[in-house]
Biotite code that builds the C-alpha atoms (Angstrom):
import biotite.structure as struc

atoms = struc.array([
    struc.Atom([-27.972, 77.284, -100.141], chain_id="A", res_id=1, res_name="MET", atom_name="CA", element="C"),
    struc.Atom([-28.191, 81.022, -100.729], chain_id="A", res_id=2, res_name="THR", atom_name="CA", element="C"),
    struc.Atom([-27.161, 84.067, -98.722], chain_id="A", res_id=3, res_name="LEU", atom_name="CA", element="C"),
    struc.Atom([-28.444, 87.602, -98.605], chain_id="A", res_id=4, res_name="ARG", atom_name="CA", element="C"),
    struc.Atom([-26.240, 89.751, -100.804], chain_id="A", res_id=5, res_name="LEU", atom_name="CA", element="C"),
    struc.Atom([-25.459, 92.246, -98.031], chain_id="A", res_id=6, res_name="ASP", atom_name="CA", element="C"),
    struc.Atom([-24.343, 89.466, -95.664], chain_id="A", res_id=7, res_name="LYS", atom_name="CA", element="C"),
    struc.Atom([-22.176, 87.850, -98.330], chain_id="A", res_id=8, res_name="LEU", atom_name="CA", element="C"),
    struc.Atom([-20.417, 91.145, -99.079], chain_id="A", res_id=9, res_name="LEU", atom_name="CA", element="C"),
    struc.Atom([-19.876, 91.948, -95.394], chain_id="A", res_id=10, res_name="VAL", atom_name="CA", element="C"),
    struc.Atom([-18.468, 88.461, -94.806], chain_id="A", res_id=11, res_name="ASP", atom_name="CA", element="C"),
    struc.Atom([-16.062, 89.018, -97.696], chain_id="A", res_id=12, res_name="ARG", atom_name="CA", element="C"),
    struc.Atom([-14.721, 92.214, -96.168], chain_id="A", res_id=13, res_name="GLY", atom_name="CA", element="C"),
    struc.Atom([-16.291, 94.852, -98.423], chain_id="A", res_id=14, res_name="ILE", atom_name="CA", element="C"),
    struc.Atom([-17.455, 96.965, -95.499], chain_id="A", res_id=15, res_name="GLY", atom_name="CA", element="C"),
    struc.Atom([-20.256, 97.319, -93.020], chain_id="A", res_id=16, res_name="SER", atom_name="CA", element="C"),
    struc.Atom([-23.843, 96.466, -93.933], chain_id="A", res_id=17, res_name="ARG", atom_name="CA", element="C"),
    struc.Atom([-24.506, 100.183, -94.254], chain_id="A", res_id=18, res_name="LYS", atom_name="CA", element="C"),
    struc.Atom([-21.599, 100.537, -96.716], chain_id="A", res_id=19, res_name="ASP", atom_name="CA", element="C"),
    struc.Atom([-22.754, 97.524, -98.714], chain_id="A", res_id=20, res_name="VAL", atom_name="CA", element="C"),
    struc.Atom([-26.346, 98.762, -98.894], chain_id="A", res_id=21, res_name="ARG", atom_name="CA", element="C"),
    struc.Atom([-25.115, 102.126, -100.170], chain_id="A", res_id=22, res_name="ARG", atom_name="CA", element="C"),
    struc.Atom([-23.054, 100.397, -102.892], chain_id="A", res_id=23, res_name="LEU", atom_name="CA", element="C"),
    struc.Atom([-26.084, 98.348, -103.986], chain_id="A", res_id=24, res_name="CYS", atom_name="CA", element="C"),
    struc.Atom([-28.367, 101.368, -104.148], chain_id="A", res_id=25, res_name="LYS", atom_name="CA", element="C"),
    struc.Atom([-25.798, 103.169, -106.343], chain_id="A", res_id=26, res_name="ARG", atom_name="CA", element="C"),
    struc.Atom([-25.725, 100.187, -108.723], chain_id="A", res_id=27, res_name="GLY", atom_name="CA", element="C"),
    struc.Atom([-22.064, 99.369, -108.072], chain_id="A", res_id=28, res_name="GLU", atom_name="CA", element="C"),
    struc.Atom([-22.721, 95.690, -107.239], chain_id="A", res_id=29, res_name="VAL", atom_name="CA", element="C"),
    struc.Atom([-23.228, 93.086, -109.961], chain_id="A", res_id=30, res_name="THR", atom_name="CA", element="C"),
    struc.Atom([-24.134, 89.421, -109.639], chain_id="A", res_id=31, res_name="VAL", atom_name="CA", element="C"),
    struc.Atom([-23.377, 87.261, -112.668], chain_id="A", res_id=32, res_name="ASP", atom_name="CA", element="C"),
    struc.Atom([-23.106, 90.396, -114.815], chain_id="A", res_id=33, res_name="GLY", atom_name="CA", element="C"),
    struc.Atom([-26.383, 92.002, -113.746], chain_id="A", res_id=34, res_name="GLU", atom_name="CA", element="C"),
    struc.Atom([-26.548, 95.116, -111.540], chain_id="A", res_id=35, res_name="ALA", atom_name="CA", element="C"),
    struc.Atom([-28.338, 94.414, -108.271], chain_id="A", res_id=36, res_name="VAL", atom_name="CA", element="C"),
    struc.Atom([-29.953, 97.338, -106.433], chain_id="A", res_id=37, res_name="HIS", atom_name="CA", element="C"),
    struc.Atom([-31.744, 95.280, -103.775], chain_id="A", res_id=38, res_name="ASP", atom_name="CA", element="C"),
    struc.Atom([-29.266, 94.315, -101.055], chain_id="A", res_id=39, res_name="PHE", atom_name="CA", element="C"),
    struc.Atom([-31.665, 91.693, -99.657], chain_id="A", res_id=40, res_name="SER", atom_name="CA", element="C"),
    struc.Atom([-31.444, 89.623, -102.862], chain_id="A", res_id=41, res_name="THR", atom_name="CA", element="C"),
    struc.Atom([-30.437, 86.019, -102.170], chain_id="A", res_id=42, res_name="HIS", atom_name="CA", element="C"),
    struc.Atom([-27.411, 84.798, -104.132], chain_id="A", res_id=43, res_name="VAL", atom_name="CA", element="C"),
    struc.Atom([-25.406, 81.608, -104.363], chain_id="A", res_id=44, res_name="SER", atom_name="CA", element="C"),
    struc.Atom([-21.980, 81.713, -102.643], chain_id="A", res_id=45, res_name="PRO", atom_name="CA", element="C"),
    struc.Atom([-20.566, 80.561, -106.011], chain_id="A", res_id=46, res_name="ASP", atom_name="CA", element="C"),
    struc.Atom([-22.044, 83.506, -107.952], chain_id="A", res_id=47, res_name="ALA", atom_name="CA", element="C"),
    struc.Atom([-19.743, 85.954, -109.740], chain_id="A", res_id=48, res_name="ASP", atom_name="CA", element="C"),
    struc.Atom([-20.152, 88.953, -107.427], chain_id="A", res_id=49, res_name="VAL", atom_name="CA", element="C"),
    struc.Atom([-18.352, 92.181, -108.291], chain_id="A", res_id=50, res_name="ARG", atom_name="CA", element="C"),
    struc.Atom([-18.134, 95.606, -106.707], chain_id="A", res_id=51, res_name="VAL", atom_name="CA", element="C"),
    struc.Atom([-17.178, 98.445, -109.038], chain_id="A", res_id=52, res_name="GLU", atom_name="CA", element="C"),
    struc.Atom([-16.140, 95.790, -111.566], chain_id="A", res_id=53, res_name="GLY", atom_name="CA", element="C"),
    struc.Atom([-13.704, 94.027, -109.215], chain_id="A", res_id=54, res_name="GLU", atom_name="CA", element="C"),
    struc.Atom([-14.415, 90.422, -108.192], chain_id="A", res_id=55, res_name="PRO", atom_name="CA", element="C"),
    struc.Atom([-15.291, 89.865, -104.554], chain_id="A", res_id=56, res_name="VAL", atom_name="CA", element="C"),
    struc.Atom([-13.518, 86.744, -103.321], chain_id="A", res_id=57, res_name="LEU", atom_name="CA", element="C"),
    struc.Atom([-14.083, 84.818, -100.104], chain_id="A", res_id=58, res_name="ALA", atom_name="CA", element="C"),
    struc.Atom([-11.638, 85.562, -97.286], chain_id="A", res_id=59, res_name="GLN", atom_name="CA", element="C"),
    struc.Atom([-9.986, 82.993, -95.096], chain_id="A", res_id=60, res_name="ALA", atom_name="CA", element="C"),
    struc.Atom([-11.697, 82.461, -91.751], chain_id="A", res_id=61, res_name="LEU", atom_name="CA", element="C"),
    struc.Atom([-8.353, 82.177, -89.933], chain_id="A", res_id=62, res_name="LEU", atom_name="CA", element="C"),
    struc.Atom([-4.913, 83.653, -90.526], chain_id="A", res_id=63, res_name="ILE", atom_name="CA", element="C"),
    struc.Atom([-1.916, 82.177, -88.722], chain_id="A", res_id=64, res_name="LYS", atom_name="CA", element="C"),
    struc.Atom([1.161, 84.147, -87.710], chain_id="A", res_id=65, res_name="TRP", atom_name="CA", element="C"),
    struc.Atom([4.288, 83.350, -85.718], chain_id="A", res_id=66, res_name="HIS", atom_name="CA", element="C"),
    struc.Atom([4.509, 85.962, -82.947], chain_id="A", res_id=67, res_name="LYS", atom_name="CA", element="C"),
    struc.Atom([8.059, 86.997, -82.093], chain_id="A", res_id=68, res_name="PRO", atom_name="CA", element="C"),
    struc.Atom([9.215, 87.852, -78.571], chain_id="A", res_id=69, res_name="ALA", atom_name="CA", element="C"),
    struc.Atom([8.719, 91.433, -77.457], chain_id="A", res_id=70, res_name="GLY", atom_name="CA", element="C"),
    struc.Atom([5.354, 92.002, -79.161], chain_id="A", res_id=71, res_name="VAL", atom_name="CA", element="C"),
    struc.Atom([2.198, 92.493, -77.083], chain_id="A", res_id=72, res_name="LEU", atom_name="CA", element="C"),
    struc.Atom([-0.859, 90.501, -78.115], chain_id="A", res_id=73, res_name="THR", atom_name="CA", element="C"),
    struc.Atom([-2.893, 93.660, -78.350], chain_id="A", res_id=74, res_name="SER", atom_name="CA", element="C"),
    struc.Atom([-3.900, 95.889, -81.257], chain_id="A", res_id=75, res_name="MET", atom_name="CA", element="C"),
    struc.Atom([-2.393, 98.911, -79.494], chain_id="A", res_id=76, res_name="GLY", atom_name="CA", element="C"),
    struc.Atom([-0.572, 99.965, -76.346], chain_id="A", res_id=77, res_name="ASP", atom_name="CA", element="C"),
    struc.Atom([-0.906, 103.372, -74.636], chain_id="A", res_id=78, res_name="PRO", atom_name="CA", element="C"),
    struc.Atom([2.619, 102.935, -73.236], chain_id="A", res_id=79, res_name="MET", atom_name="CA", element="C"),
    struc.Atom([4.130, 102.769, -76.740], chain_id="A", res_id=80, res_name="GLY", atom_name="CA", element="C"),
    struc.Atom([5.343, 99.164, -76.612], chain_id="A", res_id=81, res_name="ARG", atom_name="CA", element="C"),
    struc.Atom([5.379, 97.056, -79.798], chain_id="A", res_id=82, res_name="ALA", atom_name="CA", element="C"),
    struc.Atom([1.898, 95.683, -80.490], chain_id="A", res_id=83, res_name="SER", atom_name="CA", element="C"),
    struc.Atom([0.194, 93.726, -83.244], chain_id="A", res_id=84, res_name="LEU", atom_name="CA", element="C"),
    struc.Atom([-0.640, 96.949, -85.063], chain_id="A", res_id=85, res_name="THR", atom_name="CA", element="C"),
    struc.Atom([3.092, 97.726, -85.331], chain_id="A", res_id=86, res_name="ASP", atom_name="CA", element="C"),
    struc.Atom([4.658, 94.291, -85.719], chain_id="A", res_id=87, res_name="ALA", atom_name="CA", element="C"),
    struc.Atom([1.775, 91.991, -86.654], chain_id="A", res_id=88, res_name="GLY", atom_name="CA", element="C"),
    struc.Atom([1.192, 90.297, -89.994], chain_id="A", res_id=89, res_name="PRO", atom_name="CA", element="C"),
    struc.Atom([1.605, 92.664, -92.916], chain_id="A", res_id=90, res_name="GLN", atom_name="CA", element="C"),
    struc.Atom([-1.522, 93.319, -94.958], chain_id="A", res_id=91, res_name="GLY", atom_name="CA", element="C"),
    struc.Atom([-3.914, 91.982, -92.327], chain_id="A", res_id=92, res_name="LEU", atom_name="CA", element="C"),
    struc.Atom([-7.382, 92.681, -93.767], chain_id="A", res_id=93, res_name="PRO", atom_name="CA", element="C"),
    struc.Atom([-9.806, 94.780, -91.707], chain_id="A", res_id=94, res_name="PRO", atom_name="CA", element="C"),
    struc.Atom([-12.032, 92.850, -89.333], chain_id="A", res_id=95, res_name="GLY", atom_name="CA", element="C"),
    struc.Atom([-9.460, 90.292, -88.189], chain_id="A", res_id=96, res_name="TYR", atom_name="CA", element="C"),
    struc.Atom([-8.671, 90.090, -84.486], chain_id="A", res_id=97, res_name="HIS", atom_name="CA", element="C"),
    struc.Atom([-6.268, 87.941, -82.466], chain_id="A", res_id=98, res_name="PRO", atom_name="CA", element="C"),
    struc.Atom([-7.660, 84.732, -80.991], chain_id="A", res_id=99, res_name="VAL", atom_name="CA", element="C"),
    struc.Atom([-6.330, 84.323, -77.462], chain_id="A", res_id=100, res_name="GLY", atom_name="CA", element="C"),
    struc.Atom([-3.227, 85.941, -76.026], chain_id="A", res_id=101, res_name="ARG", atom_name="CA", element="C"),
    struc.Atom([0.460, 85.220, -75.668], chain_id="A", res_id=102, res_name="LEU", atom_name="CA", element="C"),
    struc.Atom([2.744, 86.939, -73.161], chain_id="A", res_id=103, res_name="ASP", atom_name="CA", element="C"),
    struc.Atom([4.964, 89.633, -74.638], chain_id="A", res_id=104, res_name="ALA", atom_name="CA", element="C"),
    struc.Atom([8.085, 87.493, -74.139], chain_id="A", res_id=105, res_name="ASP", atom_name="CA", element="C"),
    struc.Atom([6.477, 84.342, -75.588], chain_id="A", res_id=106, res_name="THR", atom_name="CA", element="C"),
    struc.Atom([6.943, 83.270, -79.196], chain_id="A", res_id=107, res_name="THR", atom_name="CA", element="C"),
    struc.Atom([4.534, 80.994, -80.985], chain_id="A", res_id=108, res_name="GLY", atom_name="CA", element="C"),
    struc.Atom([1.520, 80.552, -83.208], chain_id="A", res_id=109, res_name="LEU", atom_name="CA", element="C"),
    struc.Atom([-1.118, 83.251, -82.987], chain_id="A", res_id=110, res_name="LEU", atom_name="CA", element="C"),
    struc.Atom([-4.383, 82.995, -84.888], chain_id="A", res_id=111, res_name="LEU", atom_name="CA", element="C"),
    struc.Atom([-6.429, 85.876, -86.253], chain_id="A", res_id=112, res_name="PHE", atom_name="CA", element="C"),
    struc.Atom([-10.127, 85.412, -86.998], chain_id="A", res_id=113, res_name="SER", atom_name="CA", element="C"),
    struc.Atom([-12.871, 87.463, -88.555], chain_id="A", res_id=114, res_name="ARG", atom_name="CA", element="C"),
    struc.Atom([-15.533, 85.358, -86.823], chain_id="A", res_id=115, res_name="ASP", atom_name="CA", element="C"),
    struc.Atom([-16.661, 87.218, -83.710], chain_id="A", res_id=116, res_name="GLY", atom_name="CA", element="C"),
    struc.Atom([-18.352, 84.186, -82.216], chain_id="A", res_id=117, res_name="ALA", atom_name="CA", element="C"),
])
């Protein structure tokens, strides 16, 4: 099974398809040591893919976090209450969003996913 290089890089959190295509055109993406300028190249998910010399590793599909009481299950609140942006998991990579909702006063497991479907 192979994937298009731009899709693989987007799935691994490098940026949008537009960002990834720009990186490829500038020659900043290598696959198994060879610079790849064509973002539509098909690569194996096991290939050694690097951007600007740094390895691009697969990200977890789900991240789990124990939500404390008093935190809204929202990425922001116009009323200034504590939200996931303020009190959520530290170092949450871009593209992850909460799955479901918990009341502000509820504690418990909250999942974050990067899979929009």
